[in-house]
C-alpha positions in Angstrom: -20.5 9.4 5.8 -20.6 6.5 3.3 -22.0 3.2 4.6 -18.8 1.3 3.7 -16.7 3.6 6.0 -18.9 3.6 9.1 -16.7 0.9 10.8 -13.4 2.4 9.7 -12.8 4.0 13.0 -11.4 7.4 13.8 -8.8 8.7 11.3 -7.8 6.9 8.2 -10.1 8.2 5.4 -13.2 8.4 7.7 -15.7 10.8 6.2 -14.3 10.5 2.7 -17.0 10.9 0.1 -16.6 8.9 -3.0 -18.9 7.6 -5.8 -17.5 4.0 -6.0 -17.6 1.0 -3.7 -14.2 0.5 -2.1 -12.4 -2.7 -3.2 -9.4 -2.6 -0.8 -10.1 -3.7 2.7 -7.2 -1.6 4.1 -9.2 1.5 3.3 -12.2 0.5 5.3 -11.1 -2.1 7.8 -9.9 -1.1 11.3 -6.2 -1.8 11.5 -3.3 -1.9 14.0 -0.7 0.7 13.1 1.4 0.5 16.3 1.1 -2.4 18.7 1.2 -2.1 22.5 4.5 -3.1 24.0 3.5 -4.8 27.2 5.4 -7.0 29.7 8.9 -6.9 31.0 11.9 -6.0 28.8 13.2 -9.5 29.1 9.9 -11.0 27.9 9.7 -8.6 25.0 13.3 -9.4 23.9 12.7 -13.2 24.2 9.5 -12.9 22.2 11.2 -10.9 19.4 14.0 -13.5 19.1 11.4 -16.2 18.5 9.8 -14.3 15.6 10.4 -15.4 12.0 12.7 -13.3 9.9 11.4 -14.5 6.5 7.9 -13.8 5.3 6.7 -15.3 2.1 4.6 -13.2 -0.2 2.8 -16.4 -1.3 1.2 -16.6 2.1 -0.9 -13.5 1.4 -3.8 -13.0 -1.1 -3.9 -10.3 -3.7 -6.4 -7.6 -2.9 -7.9 -5.0 -5.3 -8.4 -5.0 -9.1 -9.1 -4.8 -11.9 -6.1 -2.6 -12.8 -4.3 -2.4 -9.5 -3.6 -5.1 -6.9 -1.6 -5.3 -3.7 -0.4 -7.5 -0.8 0.5 -6.2 2.7 3.5 -8.3 3.7 5.1 -6.6 6.8 3.3 -4.3 9.2 2.8 -4.0 12.9 -0.6 -5.7 12.7 0.8 -9.0 11.3 4.6 -9.0 12.2 5.8 -8.5 15.8 9.5 -8.0 14.8 8.8 -4.9 12.7 7.1 -2.2 14.7 8.2 0.8 12.7 8.1 -0.3 9.0 5.4 -1.3 6.5 6.2 -3.2 3.3 3.8 -4.2 0.5 3.9 -5.3 -3.1 1.8 -3.6 -5.7 1.0 -5.0 -9.2 -0.5 -3.0 -12.0 -2.3 -4.8 -14.8 -1.5 -3.5 -18.3 -2.2 0.2 -18.3 -3.4 0.1 -14.7 -3.1 2.8 -12.1 -3.6 3.3 -8.4 -5.4 5.8 -6.2 -4.4 9.4 -6.1 -3.5 10.0 -2.4 -1.3 11.7 0.0 0.3 10.8 3.4 2.8 12.4 5.8 5.3 9.5 5.6 7.8 9.2 2.8 8.0 6.0 0.9 10.5 4.1 -1.3 8.9 2.6 -4.3 11.2 0.0 -6.0 10.3 -1.1 -9.5 10.8 -4.9 -10.0 9.2 -5.2 -13.4 7.7 -2.9 -16.0 7.7 0.8 -16.7 5.4 3.7 -15.9 5.3 7.1 -14.2 4.1 8.8 -11.1 2.6 12.2 -10.7 3.9 13.9 -7.6 2.1 17.2 -6.7 1.3 17.6 -10.5 4.9 16.8 -11.6 5.4 13.8 -13.8 8.2 11.4 -12.9 9.0 8.4 -15.2 10.3 5.1 -13.9 11.2 1.6 -15.1 12.4 -1.8 -13.7 15.5 -1.3 -11.5 14.6 2.2 -10.4 13.9 3.2 -6.8 11.5 6.1 -6.5 11.1 8.3 -3.4 7.7 9.6 -2.6 8.4 12.6 -0.3 6.6 13.5 2.8 3.1 15.0 2.4 3.2 14.6 -1.4 -0.1 14.0 -3.3 0.8 11.3 -5.7 -0.5 8.6 -8.1 1.3 5.6 -9.7 0.6 4.7 -13.4 1.7 1.7 -15.6 2.7 2.8 -19.0 3.0 -0.7 -20.3 -0.2 -1.6 -22.2 0.8 -5.2 -22.8 2.4 -6.4 -19.6 2.2 -6.0 -15.8 4.3 -3.7 -13.6 5.4 -5.0 -10.2 6.7 -2.7 -7.4 7.9 -3.1 -3.8 6.9 -0.3 -1.4 8.7 0.3 1.9 7.8 3.0 4.3 8.0 4.1 8.0 4.3 4.8 8.1 3.7 3.1 11.6 6.4 5.4 13.1 4.9 8.5 11.5 1.5 7.5 12.9 3.0 6.9 16.3 4.4 10.5 16.2 0.8 11.6 15.5 1.7 12.7 11.9 -1.7 11.2 10.8 -2.6 12.9 7.6 -3.4 10.3 4.9 -6.2 10.7 2.4 -7.4 9.3 -0.9 -8.5 12.0 -3.2 -9.3 9.9 -6.3 -10.2 6.2 -6.2 -8.9 3.7 -8.8 -11.4 2.9 -11.4 -13.4 -0.4 -11.3 -13.8 -0.3 -15.1 -11.4 -2.6 -16.9 -9.9 -2.7 -20.4 -10.1 -6.1 -22.0 -6.5 -6.8 -21.1 -7.1 -5.8 -17.5 -10.2 -7.9 -17.3 -8.2 -10.9 -18.5 -5.3 -10.2 -16.2 -4.5 -12.1 -13.0 -1.7 -11.1 -10.6 1.3 -13.6 -10.5 0.6 -16.7 -8.4 4.3 -17.2 -7.7 4.7 -13.8 -5.9 
């Protein structure tokens, strides 16, 4: 097992062999996917009513690079009011792309800016700003920016915590994003106002 995955815990990508150092902490850091619900029903309900309903993306740092960045915004580890959903923002530098991976849960991938394509089980699917793309259950897929001059911004929403709670655990990265950057990617910085 690679040294950078020894502390990942059982499950998520443990034992994955790869040639590159992992940039994204979510691939190597132990995470909470479903929190324990402890206490009385009344206590739980009162606590949920005190939780914020607005979460600013500006409160989170961009992770990743140089061609692909992300922010986890809503997940059971950080937000008590949302136990069964995970939401994150992904930004692709000009011509950037993400990891090739698969997972049991489906996902909705809403394109806020830019144009690109996905490859789902070897099938190309084009997308552009304003499109909502469905990544179906157990699909091996990868996201690509087709804009060589500007960024692509996407919002990803999925019921991953619920799937994991139901013991539908399969999730694996089969190809890591490159750490090599084009000159435009090397000069790129994700938006500070998002």
